[in-house]
C-alpha positions in Angstrom: 13.2 4.0 -61.6 16.1 2.7 -59.8 16.4 -1.3 -58.7 15.7 -1.9 -55.2 19.1 -1.5 -53.2 20.7 -4.6 -51.4 19.6 -4.9 -47.6 23.7 -4.8 -47.2 25.7 -8.0 -46.2 26.5 -9.2 -42.9 30.0 -8.0 -41.3 31.6 -11.1 -41.8 30.3 -11.3 -45.5 31.0 -7.5 -46.1 34.7 -8.2 -45.1 35.0 -11.1 -47.5 33.3 -9.4 -50.4 35.4 -6.1 -49.7 38.5 -8.4 -49.6 37.8 -10.1 -52.9 37.0 -7.0 -55.0 40.1 -5.0 -53.5 42.1 -8.0 -54.3 41.1 -7.6 -58.1 41.6 -3.7 -57.9 44.9 -4.6 -56.5 46.1 -6.9 -59.0 44.8 -4.8 -62.0 46.8 -1.9 -61.1 50.0 -4.1 -59.8 51.3 -5.2 -63.1 52.0 -1.9 -64.8 54.2 -0.6 -61.8 56.2 -4.1 -61.4 57.1 -4.4 -65.0 58.5 -0.5 -64.9 61.1 -1.5 -62.5 61.9 -5.1 -64.4 62.0 -3.7 -67.9 65.7 -4.5 -68.3 65.5 -7.8 -66.7 62.5 -8.9 -68.6 64.0 -7.8 -72.0 67.2 -9.8 -71.1 65.2 -13.0 -70.1 62.8 -13.2 -73.0 65.6 -12.1 -75.6 64.4 -8.8 -76.6 65.3 -5.1 -76.1 64.0 -2.6 -73.5 62.0 -1.1 -76.6 60.0 -4.6 -76.9 58.8 -4.3 -73.6 58.0 -0.8 -73.6 55.9 -1.7 -76.5 54.1 -4.7 -74.6 53.4 -2.2 -72.1 51.9 0.1 -74.2 49.9 -2.8 -76.1 48.6 -3.8 -72.5 47.1 0.0 -71.8 45.7 0.0 -75.3 43.7 -3.2 -74.9 42.4 -2.3 -71.4 41.5 1.1 -72.1 39.6 0.4 -75.5 37.6 -2.4 -74.0 36.4 -0.9 -70.9 33.2 0.4 -72.1 32.6 -2.8 -73.9 33.4 -4.8 -70.9 30.9 -3.0 -68.7 28.3 -3.9 -71.2 29.3 -7.6 -71.1 28.8 -7.6 -67.4 25.0 -6.3 -67.9 24.6 -9.2 -70.4 26.1 -12.2 -68.6 25.8 -10.7 -65.1 28.3 -8.8 -63.0 29.7 -11.8 -60.9 29.6 -14.0 -63.9 31.8 -11.2 -65.9 33.9 -10.8 -62.8 34.6 -14.4 -62.4 35.3 -14.9 -66.5 37.6 -12.0 -66.2 39.7 -13.3 -63.5 39.9 -16.5 -65.3 41.1 -14.9 -68.3 43.7 -12.6 -66.4 44.8 -15.7 -64.5 45.5 -17.6 -67.8 47.4 -14.5 -69.1 49.7 -14.2 -65.7 50.5 -17.8 -66.1 51.3 -17.2 -69.6 53.5 -14.2 -69.0 55.2 -16.3 -66.1 56.3 -18.7 -68.4 56.8 -16.5 -71.5 60.1 -17.9 -73.4 60.0 -14.8 -75.7 58.3 -11.5 -76.7 55.4 -13.0 -78.5 54.1 -15.1 -76.0 54.8 -12.3 -73.4 52.5 -9.9 -75.5 49.9 -12.7 -75.8 49.7 -13.4 -72.2 50.3 -10.0 -70.6 49.2 -7.6 -73.1 46.3 -9.6 -74.8 44.8 -12.0 -71.9 45.5 -9.7 -69.1 44.3 -6.7 -71.0 40.9 -8.3 -71.8 40.6 -9.7 -68.2 41.0 -6.2 -66.8 38.6 -4.9 -69.1 35.8 -7.4 -67.7 37.0 -7.2 -64.1 36.9 -3.5 -63.5 33.8 -2.1 -64.6 32.1 -5.4 -62.8 34.1 -4.2 -59.4 32.1 -0.9 -59.6 28.9 -2.7 -60.1 29.5 -5.4 -57.7 29.9 -2.7 -55.0 26.5 -1.3 -55.8 24.8 -4.8 -55.7 26.4 -5.9 -52.3 26.2 -2.5 -50.4 23.6 0.0 -49.5 24.1 3.6 -50.8 25.1 4.7 -47.0 27.8 1.9 -47.2 29.2 2.5 -50.7 31.5 5.3 -49.9 33.7 3.3 -47.6 33.3 0.3 -49.8 34.4 2.0 -53.0 37.2 3.7 -50.9 38.8 0.6 -49.6 38.6 -0.8 -53.2 40.2 2.2 -54.7 42.8 2.5 -52.0 43.8 -1.1 -52.9 44.5 0.1 -56.7 46.2 3.3 -55.6 48.5 1.0 -53.0 49.5 -1.1 -56.0 51.0 1.5 -57.6 53.0 2.6 -54.5 54.1 -1.0 -53.7 54.7 -2.0 -57.3 58.3 -0.8 -57.1 59.2 -2.2 -53.8 57.6 -5.7 -55.0 59.1 -5.5 -58.3 62.2 -4.7 -56.9 62.5 -7.3 -54.2 61.5 -10.1 -56.7 63.5 -9.1 -59.4 66.6 -8.7 -57.4 66.4 -11.5 -55.2 64.3 -13.9 -57.1 62.7 -13.6 -60.5 60.0 -11.2 -62.0 58.3 -14.6 -63.1 57.3 -15.3 -59.7 55.4 -11.9 -59.4 52.8 -13.2 -62.4 52.8 -16.8 -60.8 51.9 -15.4 -57.6 49.1 -13.5 -59.3 47.6 -17.1 -60.4 47.5 -18.1 -57.2 45.7 -14.7 -55.9 43.2 -15.0 -58.8 42.5 -18.6 -57.6 41.6 -17.2 -54.1 39.4 -14.4 -55.6 37.3 -17.1 -57.4 36.8 -19.0 -54.4 35.6 -16.0 -52.5 33.4 -14.9 -55.4 30.6 -17.1 -54.5 29.8 -15.1 -51.4 29.3 -12.0 -53.5 25.4 -10.8 -54.3 24.9 -10.3 -58.0 22.0 -8.6 -60.1 20.5 -11.1 -62.9 21.7 -10.9 -66.1 19.7 -8.4 -68.4 18.1 -10.9 -71.0 17.0 -8.2 -73.2 20.8 -6.8 -73.2 22.6 -7.3 -76.8 26.3 -6.6 -77.7 26.4 -3.7 -80.1 29.1 -5.1 -82.3 29.4 -2.1 -84.4 29.4 0.3 -81.4 32.0 -1.9 -79.7 34.2 -1.7 -82.8 33.9 2.2 -82.9 34.4 2.8 -79.1 37.6 0.4 -79.3 39.0 2.2 -82.3 38.4 5.6 -81.2 39.8 5.1 -77.4 42.5 3.3 -78.8 43.9 6.0 -81.1 43.4 8.5 -78.4 45.5 6.2 -75.7 48.1 5.5 -78.4 48.6 8.9 -79.1 49.0 10.0 -75.7 51.2 6.9 -75.1 53.5 8.2 -78.2 53.7 11.8 -77.2 56.8 11.6 -75.3 58.6 10.0 -78.2 56.9 12.0 -81.2 56.1 15.3 -79.2 52.9 16.5 -78.4 52.1 19.1 -80.9 55.6 20.0 -82.6 57.0 16.9 -84.1 60.7 15.7 -82.6 63.3 14.9 -85.2 62.7 11.6 -87.1 59.4 11.6 -85.7 56.3 11.1 -87.9 54.4 14.2 -88.7 51.4 15.5 -90.9 51.4 18.8 -92.3 54.1 20.0 -89.9 52.3 18.8 -86.6 53.2 15.7 -84.5 51.4 12.6 -85.7 50.0 12.6 -81.9 47.7 15.6 -82.4 45.9 13.4 -85.4 45.6 10.5 -83.7 43.9 12.2 -80.9 41.9 14.0 -83.3 41.0 11.0 -85.2 39.9 9.2 -82.1 37.7 12.0 -80.9 36.1 11.8 -84.3 35.5 8.3 -84.3 33.9 8.6 -80.6 31.7 11.3 -82.1 30.4 8.9 -84.4 29.9 6.1 -81.8 28.0 8.6 -79.6 25.7 9.0 -82.8 25.5 5.5 -83.6 24.5 4.9 -80.1 21.5 7.4 -80.2 20.4 6.1 -83.6 20.0 2.5 -81.9 18.2 3.7 -79.2 15.9 5.5 -81.2 15.0 2.4 -83.1 14.4 0.6 -79.9 17.5 -1.4 -80.1 20.1 -1.9 -77.2 23.5 0.4 -76.9 26.7 -0.2 -75.7 25.9 3.1 -73.4 23.0 5.4 -72.9 24.6 8.8 -74.2 22.0 10.4 -72.0 23.9 9.3 -69.1 26.6 11.9 -70.1 24.0 14.6 -69.3 23.8 13.6 -65.8 25.3 16.5 -63.9 26.4 14.5 -60.7 27.9 11.6 -62.7 29.7 13.8 -65.1 31.1 16.0 -62.4 32.4 12.6 -60.9 33.8 11.5 -63.9 35.6 14.7 -64.4 37.4 14.3 -60.8 38.1 11.0 -61.1 40.0 12.1 -64.6 42.0 14.8 -62.6 42.6 12.3 -59.7 44.2 9.9 -61.8 46.3 12.3 -63.9 47.5 13.7 -60.9 48.2 10.3 -59.2 50.2 9.1 -62.5 52.3 12.4 -62.7 53.1 12.3 -59.2 54.1 8.5 -59.4 55.9 9.3 -62.4 58.3 12.2 -61.3 58.9 11.2 -57.7 60.1 7.7 -58.3 62.4 9.2 -60.9 64.1 11.5 -58.2 64.6 8.9 -55.8 65.8 6.2 -58.5 67.8 8.3 -61.0 68.7 11.5 -59.3 69.6 9.8 -55.9 70.3 6.4 -57.4 68.2 4.6 -54.9 67.5 0.6 -55.7 64.0 -0.2 -56.8 63.6 -1.6 -53.2 64.6 1.4 -51.4 62.8 3.6 -53.7 59.4 1.6 -52.9 59.9 1.8 -49.2 60.1 5.7 -49.5 56.7 5.5 -51.3 55.3 3.2 -48.6 53.9 6.4 -46.3 51.4 7.3 -49.0 49.8 3.9 -48.5 49.3 4.4 -44.8 47.6 7.8 -45.1 45.7 6.8 -48.1 44.2 3.9 -46.3 43.4 6.0 -43.1 41.4 8.4 -45.1 39.6 6.0 -47.4 38.3 4.2 -44.6 38.3 6.6 -41.9 36.4 9.6 -43.6 33.1 7.6 -44.3 33.3 6.1 -40.9 34.1 9.4 -39.1 32.3 11.7 -40.9 29.5 9.6 -42.9 27.3 12.5 -43.5 30.3 14.9 -44.7 29.7 16.8 -48.1 31.3 15.1 -51.1 31.9 18.2 -52.7 33.9 19.5 -49.5 35.9 16.1 -49.2 36.8 16.1 -52.9 38.0 19.5 -52.5 40.1 19.0 -49.5 41.7 15.9 -51.5 42.7 18.1 -54.2 44.0 20.5 -52.1 46.0 17.9 -49.9 47.3 16.8 -53.2 48.1 20.3 -54.2 49.8 20.6 -51.0 52.0 17.7 -51.1 53.3 18.7 -54.7 54.1 22.3 -53.6 55.8 20.7 -50.3 57.9 18.6 -52.8 58.9 21.5 -55.0 60.1 23.7 -52.2 62.4 20.7 -50.8 63.8 19.9 -54.2 67.3 21.4 -54.1 71.0 20.1 -54.8 71.9 18.0 -52.0 68.3 17.0 -50.9 68.2 13.2 -50.0 65.4 10.9 -50.2 63.9 12.1 -46.9 62.1 15.1 -48.4 59.4 12.9 -50.1 58.0 11.7 -46.8 55.7 14.6 -46.1 55.0 15.3 -49.7 53.7 11.5 -49.8 51.7 11.5 -46.5 49.9 14.6 -47.8 49.5 12.9 -51.2 47.9 9.9 -49.4 45.4 11.9 -47.7 44.6 13.5 -50.8 44.0 10.5 -52.8 42.0 8.5 -50.0 39.8 11.4 -49.7 39.0 11.3 -53.3 38.6 7.2 -53.2 36.4 8.0 -50.3 33.5 9.7 -52.2 33.9 9.7 -55.8 33.2 6.1 -56.8 29.8 6.5 -54.6 29.2 10.0 -56.2 29.3 8.2 -59.9 27.4 5.0 -59.4 24.6 6.5 -57.0 23.7 9.2 -59.5 22.3 6.6 -61.8 19.9 3.6 -61.2 21.7 0.5 -60.0 21.4 -1.3 -63.3 23.2 1.1 -65.0 26.2 0.5 -62.6 28.1 -1.7 -65.4 27.9 0.9 -67.8 29.1 3.6 -65.2 32.1 1.4 -64.3 33.1 1.3 -68.2 32.9 4.9 -68.3 34.6 5.6 -65.0 37.5 3.5 -65.7 38.0 4.4 -69.6 38.4 8.2 -67.9 40.9 7.0 -65.1 42.8 5.3 -68.0 42.9 8.3 -70.0 43.7 10.6 -67.0 46.4 8.2 -66.2 48.1 8.3 -69.5 47.8 11.7 -70.1 49.4 12.4 -66.6 52.6 10.4 -67.3 52.8 11.9 -70.8 52.6 15.2 -69.8 54.9 15.0 -66.6 57.5 13.4 -68.7 57.2 15.9 -71.5 57.3 18.7 -69.5 60.4 17.4 -67.2 62.2 16.5 -70.4 61.6 20.1 -72.2 62.5 22.1 -68.8 65.8 19.6 -68.3 66.6 20.4 -72.0 66.1 24.2 -71.8 68.0 24.5 -68.4 70.9 22.3 -69.3 71.7 23.8 -72.7 71.3 27.3 -71.2 73.5 26.4 -68.2 76.3 25.1 -70.5 76.3 28.0 -72.9 77.0 30.4 -70.0 79.7 27.9 -68.4 83.1 29.4 -68.6 84.4 25.8 -68.1 82.8 24.6 -71.3 84.3 25.7 -74.7 81.9 27.2 -77.0 82.6 24.5 -79.6 81.4 21.8 -77.0 78.3 23.8 -75.7 77.6 24.5 -79.7 77.8 20.8 -80.4 75.8 19.9 -77.7 73.1 22.7 -78.3 72.8 20.9 -81.8 72.9 17.3 -81.0 70.3 17.6 -77.9 67.8 20.1 -78.9 65.5 17.5 -79.5 65.3 16.5 -75.8 67.8 15.1 -73.2 67.2 12.0 -71.7 66.6 11.7 -67.8 69.8 9.8 -66.6 71.8 9.6 -63.5 75.3 11.1 -62.4 77.1 8.0 -63.2 75.5 7.6 -66.5 76.5 11.3 -67.7 80.0 10.7 -66.2 80.0 7.5 -68.6 79.0 9.2 -71.8 81.3 12.2 -71.2 84.2 9.9 -70.8 83.2 7.9 -73.9 83.2 11.1 -75.7 86.5 12.2 -74.6 85.6 15.2 -72.7 88.5 16.3 -70.4 87.7 15.7 -66.5 87.4 19.3 -65.5 84.8 20.0 -68.2 83.1 16.8 -67.5 82.7 17.7 -64.0 81.3 21.1 -64.9 78.9 19.7 -67.5 77.6 17.1 -65.1 76.9 19.5 -62.4 74.9 22.0 -65.2 73.2 18.5 -65.9 72.2 17.6 -62.2 71.0 21.3 -61.8 68.8 20.9 -65.1 67.6 17.6 -63.7 66.2 19.1 -60.6 64.7 22.1 -62.8 63.1 19.5 -64.6 61.5 17.8 -61.9 60.1 21.0 -60.6 58.8 22.2 -63.8 57.0 18.7 -64.0 55.7 19.1 -60.3 54.6 22.6 -61.1 52.3 21.8 -63.9 50.7 18.8 -61.7 50.3 21.7 -58.9 48.3 23.7 -61.4 46.3 21.0 -62.7 45.4 20.2 -59.0 43.9 23.9 -58.9 42.0 23.7 -61.8 40.5 20.0 -60.5 39.6 21.9 -57.3 37.8 24.5 -59.3 36.2 21.8 -61.7 34.7 19.8 -58.5 32.1 22.5 -57.5 29.5 20.6 -59.3 29.8 17.6 -57.2 26.9 17.0 -54.4 26.7 18.6 -51.1 25.0 15.8 -49.8 25.8 11.8 -49.4 24.0 9.9 -52.3 20.9 8.1 -51.1 18.1 6.2 -52.9 16.0 9.4 -52.2 18.3 11.9 -53.9 19.6 9.9 -56.8 19.5 12.1 -59.9 17.5 10.4 -62.7 19.1 10.0 -66.1 17.6 12.9 -68.2 15.6 11.6 -71.2 
């Protein structure tokens, strides 16, 4: 039986609760997009290399993704609001440490570890707190606005990071996060909570198994760009002729299989488990989780390719790049808040399918507009369409997954949901990057081989040295590299032109793969419900 649904907060209280949870979601997502545009500056300030900062980014993702399921269980044990507050304190301490970091070790401790642990407590709690503060009919709008805050953080991150890094200091972003955390903590007292489950226990073996399994999978995916998905790149680690990425993902899947077996064994003995594996048999929740996975895969892939076009191919600053991404935020908010308000009884399946169609349309428009001489204005319509798509998805999926099970299991759903979204985002970025570099390499090497302005000797040398993959760089960097190599100016111009065309081919190929995935997501969404969730229609977890 489901716990009795909350009566619903008053208008003023509802706004306060939504603001609090949305601010938390915004903070959780902001760090990555801010750090990505400040990598070089941060590396210089803390006395390390770009590789060191990239490792810190990887570790942050690993910590957060590995502990999401455990974070959901901790919320059940302590109470959602308390877990949220504790997570905010840990996250705030991490932000403060990061803002003061004198070296890489302190940066990793503050950002990668403390903020990662804090996020693992906060994000599942956010999902559960929406369920405990809003009745089912109000949840689509609430989840939509909270999810929108995260998506807007991805879009606004380059702008915020660019402004602070260029005109002030990247450290002020993290110092500002501390202030936001203090405001969130002050507002937390107004939220309704579910009481802690006194019988719940933290399964330490399950925690270790889930963390190791998810960590192996996420780490493998994050390293795929460097090591290769299946075929190992030159000098990359391999085993039996295959990239180590394959073995990491397989090992992680095997450990997660052991984790599920262990959880079932504990339940058979009448002991508490980290999650109830039978939840995964719930068709509605499973369909919602799959759609979440595809949403974040597409979202991450799009936010990888479009900024590359703006900042590298066109040479826009981080600030100008962020401004060009802002149209997405406008339509995203309109869709996320407007659809539940204007169409409260709309079919979740239909809205989600329209969302994936809007994402598909935005990607296709972007592919069609990509051409030599295209300016930054070509991203406006794709961003508007993508915003509509993400907003439509955000307005339905959170409510669908949580309302598919009793409210007391909302924290566990939050842990699973955020695990899938992290996996989706990691795969989306890695896949888009791998396809882009592969297509760029193939196109460029083919072009210079057939370019009569390029000597056969130079073309052959380039083919040997660059066959493992060509970096995605600006025209200025290409000319600088060719000058350093002593290539004659006329030949350098021909090579640079071929590279520029190859860069566009790489972007088109990457976006084309995302378009195909959007169509697959459209097909996979057919199991979503056709009616809005309600207390009467919630599907029980199979025994």
